[in-house]
N, C-alpha and C positions, 0 to 999 in steps of 0.2 A: 790254727788261726793265723799264725805268722806266715805260713806257706801261701795262703790266699792273698795276704797283703803283699808279699814279695812278688807274686805273679802279677797282680794288678799294677803295682808300682813299676815293675820292669816293662810291662806293656805300655803303660802311660808314658814313661820317660823315653822309651825307644821310639814311640810313635809320634811324639811331639814335633820333632824336627822334620820327619817325613810329612806330617800333616801340614806344617807351615810351608814347606817347599811345594807340595802338590796343590794345596787348596787356598793358600794365601799369597799367591804370586802377584796378584794385582792390588794387594792391600799394602798400605804404607805403615811403617812403624811410627809411633807417635813421637819418638825421640825426646821423651821426658823421663828424667831419672826419678828414682823413688824419693830422693831428697827434694827435687823440684816440685813433686806433688804436694809436699808439706808446706810449700810456699803459697799455695792457693788459700783463699779466704777460709777461715776455720769451719764454717758451716757447709762448705761446698763439696760437691762430688769429688773434685780433684784432691782436696785435703783428706777426705775420708779414704780415698784410694791409697794415699801416702801412709795413713795410719794402718790400713790393712797390711801393706808391705812391711811396715815397721813391726807390728804385732806378730805377724806370721814368720818374719825373717825371710821373706821371699824377695826375689829380684824381679825386675820388669823383664818379661820375655817379649822381645820385639814382635809385632804383628798379632800378638795374643792379648793385648791390653784389655780388649772387651771382655775376655773371660774373667778377669779380675773385677771388672766393673759389675759383671753379673753376680759375683759373690757379694759385693758390697750392697747392691740394690735389692737383692733377693734374700740376703742374710743366710745364704746356704753356707754351711761349714766347708772345711777343706780336707776332712778325712776322706778316704777313698770312697766310702759309701755315700758321703755327701756329694762327691763329684758325680757319682752315678745319678743321685737324686736330682742334681742340677740339670743333667742331660734330660731327664724326664720332664722337669719343669720347662726347659726350653722347647721340648717336643710339644708340650701342652700349649706353649705360647706361639707355636707355628713354625719353629725352626726345624729344618730337615737336612740332614747330611749323612753321608756314609760313615764318617768318623763317629758321629753321635749314635747311630744305630749300633755300631760295633761296641761302643762303650756301654750302651744300655744292655745289649745282649750278653756280653761277657760279664759285665758287672752284676746283672740279675742272676746269671748262672752261678757266679762265685759267691754272691751275698744274697741268697734268696730270702733270708730272714728279715731283710729290710723291704720286702715287697709292699707292705702297707705304707711305709715312708715314701717309697717311690710313687705309689698311686696318689698319695696326698700331694706330692710335688707336681705330678702331672695335672691334678685338679687346680692347684695354685697357679700354675702357668697358664692354664686355660681361663682362669678367672681374671687375669691381669690384662691390661691393655698391651697390645703388641709392642715389644721393646727390643727384641733380639737384634733387629737390624738398624737401630738408631745410631746416629753419629755421636757417640758419647764424648769424643774428643771436643766437639763443639759445646758440650754441656758441662765441661769441667768446672766452670765458675758458678753454676747454678746450685742453690742449696740442695743438699741431698734429700732433706725432708720434702721439699717441693717435688722433686723427681719421683720419690716413692709415692707420694700422694697422687700424682698424676697417673701413675701406672697401676695403682691398686684397685681400680674400679673399672670393670669391663661392662659397659651398658648392655651389650648383647647378651652376656651371661645373666645379668640381672633381669632383663626382660624375659628371657627364656625361663628363668627360675619362677617368675610370677605369671607364667603362661600368657604373656602379652606379646602380640606380634607387631603392634604399631603404637605409636604415641597418640 
């Protein structure tokens, strides 16, 4: 069990810098410290990101702030199998990237016992309004509950579920 975790963490940690350099060249870091996040209004997305950093003991990784927002708004955990599940959720939500497919492929091979969890995450992502490409920095003052509520219902999925094609 520890060998699998060691492999995944080594891959994740070593690929993070490469991923940022190759795929986030045109993205700007938010330049907000974890302490500054805690200065946002108590019900806001920004504040909850600060709480996330505080509770997990994480630091802000420049240009990858959205990843932490994804954890906050989707309530995906931070264990390695949760990270894989979040990639499935993002795939269900429409996000596609080479890094994501690598994480899904390797993670699924190393942790196949979580396949049901991964498929539930995929379905959850599919059922949510598209969010992976939102400008979350612009939403930091918005109440987290409001953001979650606005993302939790996908009309298209609802209509398909009820076999309706038009209103």
